[in-house]
C-alpha atoms as one frame of an Amber mdcrd trajectory, in Angstrom:
protein
 -14.963  11.119 -26.124 -16.475  13.288 -28.926 -18.828  15.603 -27.438 -22.395
  16.508 -29.057 -22.475  19.295 -31.150 -25.280  20.814 -29.917 -24.486  23.590
 -27.684 -27.841  24.136 -26.145 -28.037  20.205 -25.015 -24.308  20.446 -23.649
 -25.482  23.734 -22.119 -28.354  22.378 -20.147 -26.132  19.715 -19.155 -24.177
  21.598 -17.239 -26.623  23.278 -16.165 -27.972  20.732 -14.400 -25.215  19.185
 -12.950 -23.865  22.324 -11.431 -27.523  23.027 -10.254 -27.493  19.683  -8.168
 -23.869  20.225  -7.133 -25.342  23.146  -6.084 -28.381  22.405  -4.344 -26.846
  19.419  -2.639 -24.393  21.703  -1.086 -26.706  24.514  -0.144 -28.954  22.151
   1.420 -26.253  20.113   2.740 -25.255  23.666   4.663 -28.945  24.423   5.584
 -29.369  20.656   7.283 -26.418  21.021   8.971 -27.597  24.488  10.239 -31.260
  23.196  11.656 -30.016  19.253  12.401 -26.074  19.306  13.094 -22.909  18.435
  10.938 -23.819  14.866  10.710 -26.930  15.666   9.166 -25.800  17.961   6.595
 -23.292  15.171   5.560 -25.527  13.021   5.415 -27.601  15.118   2.966 -24.585
  15.893   1.343 -23.521  12.379   0.712 -27.230  11.613  -1.024 -26.833  14.608
  -3.258 -23.295  13.178  -4.129 -25.127  10.071  -5.157 -27.563  11.328  -7.134
 -25.114  13.572  -9.039 -22.479  11.044  -9.933 -24.723   8.902 -11.651 -26.479
  12.143 -13.492 -22.549  12.821 -14.193 -22.136   9.084 -15.707 -25.299   9.473
 -17.878 -24.590  12.991 -19.380 -21.179  12.000 -20.390 -22.219   8.936 -21.898
 -25.327  10.225 -23.653 -23.639  13.355 -25.036 -20.951  11.499 -26.522 -21.487
  12.399 -30.625 -22.554   9.002 -32.519 -22.155  10.566 -35.958 -25.765  10.499
 -36.614 -26.419   6.522 -35.917 -29.451   6.326 -33.989 -29.172   2.727 -33.113
 -25.754   3.827 -31.278 -27.562   6.307 -29.784 -30.436   4.294 -28.512 -27.815
   1.426 -27.589 -25.648   4.682 -25.651 -28.943   5.683 -23.895 -29.999   2.553
 -22.371 -27.230   1.138 -21.315 -25.995   4.306 -19.616 -29.110   4.831 -17.930
 -28.640   0.970 -16.550 -25.541   1.438 -15.104 -27.087   5.005 -13.963 -29.274
   2.581 -11.631 -26.376   0.509 -11.061 -24.438   2.856  -9.935 -27.324   4.995
  -7.579 -27.974   1.395  -6.145 -23.866   0.868  -5.346 -23.532   4.285  -3.816
 -26.889   3.637  -1.562 -25.873   0.060  -0.240 -22.411   1.506   0.407 -23.837
   4.487   1.934 -25.939   1.557   4.379 -22.995  -0.418   4.878 -21.898   2.454
   7.489 -23.883   1.532   9.863 -24.791   5.175  10.608 -26.767   6.343   8.320
 -29.206   9.260   8.775 -31.830   8.028   6.062 -34.321  11.046   5.798 -31.279
  12.806   5.266 -29.237  10.927   2.669 -32.701  10.484   0.936 -33.400  13.926
   1.085 -30.215  15.259  -0.726 -30.966  12.495  -3.433 -34.518  13.399  -4.161
 -32.955  17.032  -4.534 -31.170  16.355  -6.945 -34.081  14.095  -8.736 -36.331
  17.319  -8.769 -32.989  19.592 -10.377 -32.866  16.919 -13.138 -36.746  17.345
 -13.803 -37.147  20.875 -13.097 -34.198  22.385 -15.319 -35.131  21.248 -18.482
 -38.585  22.308 -17.756 -38.347  25.435 -16.758 -35.955  25.702 -20.055 -38.832
  24.491 -22.540 -40.294  27.849 -22.759 -36.503  28.730 -24.461 -36.952  26.080
 -26.797 -36.482  26.988 -30.539 -39.667  27.128 -32.761 -39.356  23.932 -34.586
 -39.139  22.398 -30.557 -42.421  24.240 -29.777 -45.667  21.904 -29.732 -47.557
  23.312 -32.348 -51.233  25.184 -31.196 -54.360  22.967 -32.130 -55.914  24.382
 -35.675 -59.185  25.174 -34.650 -59.716  25.349 -38.609 -61.085  21.727 -39.099
 -64.707  22.442 -38.421
């Protein structure tokens, strides 16, 4: 696997994955302290589902495609499809256990989704000038 040559993209991807893992552990500790160890473990399991699935799509999407846009798009769609399938499979595996604490599992998963969307949004102000939206031109009359 050849990683992407864009260091900002790789750095953001690492920040997202690290943020998801740390959020999952922190929320699991909080859930365990407030609602018991079993709840905390299910929060951690939900966080792991989101983080593992995102790790897969990150590794698939960040591989270099040598400027081939078609291959990049195909890899992105395939990776997203596998990510969704992996997420469903991991939720199914959790459900098969029979002793799932669903609110805890879902809370852990949702926390990883929030991190996935929040970190790039917070990083948007640090984008290079070419990536920022252009202000509206009021001189057109």
